[in-house]
C-alpha positions in Angstrom: -25.3 1.5 6.3 -22.7 3.7 4.7 -20.3 3.1 7.7 -20.4 -0.7 6.8 -19.6 0.1 3.2 -16.7 2.4 4.2 -15.2 -0.2 6.5 -14.6 -2.4 3.4 -12.1 0.1 2.2 -10.0 0.3 5.4 -6.9 -1.8 5.6 -7.0 -3.6 8.9 -4.3 -6.3 8.8 -0.9 -6.8 7.3 -2.2 -9.6 5.1 -4.7 -7.2 3.5 -1.9 -4.6 3.0 0.2 -7.2 1.3 -2.6 -8.2 -1.0 -3.1 -4.6 -2.0 0.6 -4.1 -2.6 0.6 -7.2 -4.8 -2.2 -5.8 -6.8 -0.4 -2.5 -7.2 2.7 -4.4 -8.3 0.8 -6.3 -11.0 -0.7 -3.1 -12.4 2.7 -1.4 -12.3 4.4 -4.1 -14.2 1.6 -4.2 -16.8 2.0 -0.5 -17.2 5.7 -0.8 -17.4 5.6 -3.4 -20.1 3.4 -1.0 -22.2 6.0 1.7 -21.6 8.7 -0.7 -22.8 6.7 -1.3 -26.0 5.8 2.3 -26.6 9.2 3.7 -25.7 11.9 1.2 -26.7 15.3 1.8 -25.2 16.5 3.7 -22.2 13.4 5.9 -21.8 11.1 2.9 -21.6 13.3 1.2 -19.0 13.4 4.4 -16.9 9.6 4.6 -17.0 9.3 0.9 -16.1 11.6 1.5 -13.1 9.5 4.5 -12.1 6.4 2.4 -12.1 7.9 -0.3 -9.9 9.6 2.2 -7.7 6.3 3.9 -7.0 4.9 0.6 -5.8 7.9 0.1 -3.4 7.4 3.5 -1.9 3.6 3.1 -1.6 4.0 -0.3 -0.1 6.4 0.9 2.5 4.1 3.8 3.4 1.1 1.4 3.8 3.0 -1.0 6.0 4.4 1.9 8.1 0.9 3.4 8.6 -0.4 0.0 9.7 2.4 -0.2 12.3 1.7 3.3 13.5 -2.1 2.7 13.7 -1.6 -0.5 15.7 0.8 1.2 18.1 -1.7 4.0 18.6 -4.5 1.6 19.2 -2.4 -0.3 21.8 -1.5 3.0 23.5 -5.2 4.0 23.7 -6.1 0.6 25.1 -3.3 0.9 27.7 -4.4 4.3 28.7 -8.0 3.1 29.0 -7.0 0.2 31.2 -4.8 2.4 33.4 -7.7 4.8 34.1 -10.2 2.0 34.9 
């Protein structure tokens, strides 16, 4: 039963990854606008850029990991078909 629940939190496709990155971006821009209000001027703008930059880095890492996992899965399938 727990295995089925944990499978809900595994990113399996590129579409799911893009949805998660979109949600992260929405949260980051909301946080950034709060920073702009709380810290007007250059400091607020830097914090806003830090929020959005973190989403770019996390999104790239998520997409890279998906590509790596897909290649690993294909290699395992290829090795299994070569043996049998």
